[in-house]
N, C-alpha and C positions, 0 to 999 in steps of 0.2 A: 369686462365691466362688472361681471357678477362678483368677482373676488373683491374688486375695489368697493363696490356697494356693500358687500358683507363687512369689510373692514370699517367702512364709514358708519355702518349700523352699530358695530361694536363700540366705536369711538363715541358716538352720540349716547349710547347707553352708559358709557363711563362718565360722560358729562352729567347725565341724570343722577348717577350714583353719588357724585361728589356734591350735589346740591342739598344733601340731608341736613346740614347745619346752617343753611342760609336762611335769613329772616323771611325772604319771600320764595321759599323753596318750591311751593306748589306751582307757582307761575312758571318758574325756570324749568322745572321738571317736565311740564307739558310742552314748553318751547323746544326743549331738547328731544323729547320723546317723539314728537311729530316727524322730524327728519329721520329719526332712527326707524320709525315705522315705514316711511317712504323708501329708505335705503334697503330695508329688509324685503319689501315687496319687489324692488328692483333686482335684488340679489337672488331671491328664491322663486318669485313668480313674475318675471319681467313681462310676460305677455299681458298680464292684468293691467299694466300701465297704459295699454292701447285702448282700454274701455273708456268711453266718453266721460262717465262720472269720475273715474280715476284721473283722467287727464285734466278735467276742470278743477278737481280738488288739488292736484299737484300745482297747477298754475296759480290758484288762489294762495296756496301756502308759500310758493316762491315769491309772489308779489307782496304778501304780508311780511315775509322775512326781509325783503329788500326795503320795504317801508320801515321795518324795525331797525335795520342797519342805519338808515338815514336818521331816524329819531334818536337812537342811542349811540350815534357816532361819537367816539371818545373825544373830548375837548381838552383833555390833559396834554400839556406839552410833552412830546416824546412818549406817547402812550404805548408804543410798541416796545419800549425798553422794559426789561424785567423789573427794574427798581421802581418803575412808575406803576405798571399794572399789578405788581405785588401788593401795593398799598391802596390802589384806587379801585373801588367796586365799580364805578362807572366805566372805567377803561376795560375791566374784565367783562362786564355785560355787553359792551359794544363789540369786543372781540369775539365773544360767544355767539352773538347774532351774525357776525361775519362768517363764522364757522357753519352756523345753520344755513345761511344763504349759499355757501359753497356746496354743502352736501345736497341741498335741494337742486342746485344747478347741475350737479353730476347726475342726479336722478333724472332731471329733465333731458339731459344729453343722452342718457341711456334710453329714455323713451323715444327721443328723436331718431337715434341710431336703429332702434327696433322697428320703428314705423318705416324707415328708409329701406331696411333689409326686407320687410314684408312686401313692399311695393316692388322691389327688384325680383322677388321670388314669384310674384304674380304676373310679371311680364312674360309674354310668350317668347320662345327662343327665335331669333331671326335667321 
């Protein structure tokens, strides 16, 4: 999971980098930087995800991302086809939020697996 989260962190940082010429670049840089930070934490300091403040922050970001996906869901017909999203800013934004939600879901899964492993380690041998 650490390698996967590291790759997802780099992917989200690439998303941040390509926002430089977007009219609303600041907003989208923050939107993409948050999951990059969470993925970095999951890759290099996964135990920190178990802290209560981190867990609450992660769940808040994941719920906000899911709400964003619902709000920005592409309405263009065939939005998944390149010829559509290449021309439609709304389709690209919706797909970007889908990517954000997926990255945050992977981080949440990493947290859950880490908590499960910690509980198994605490159990006395039978």
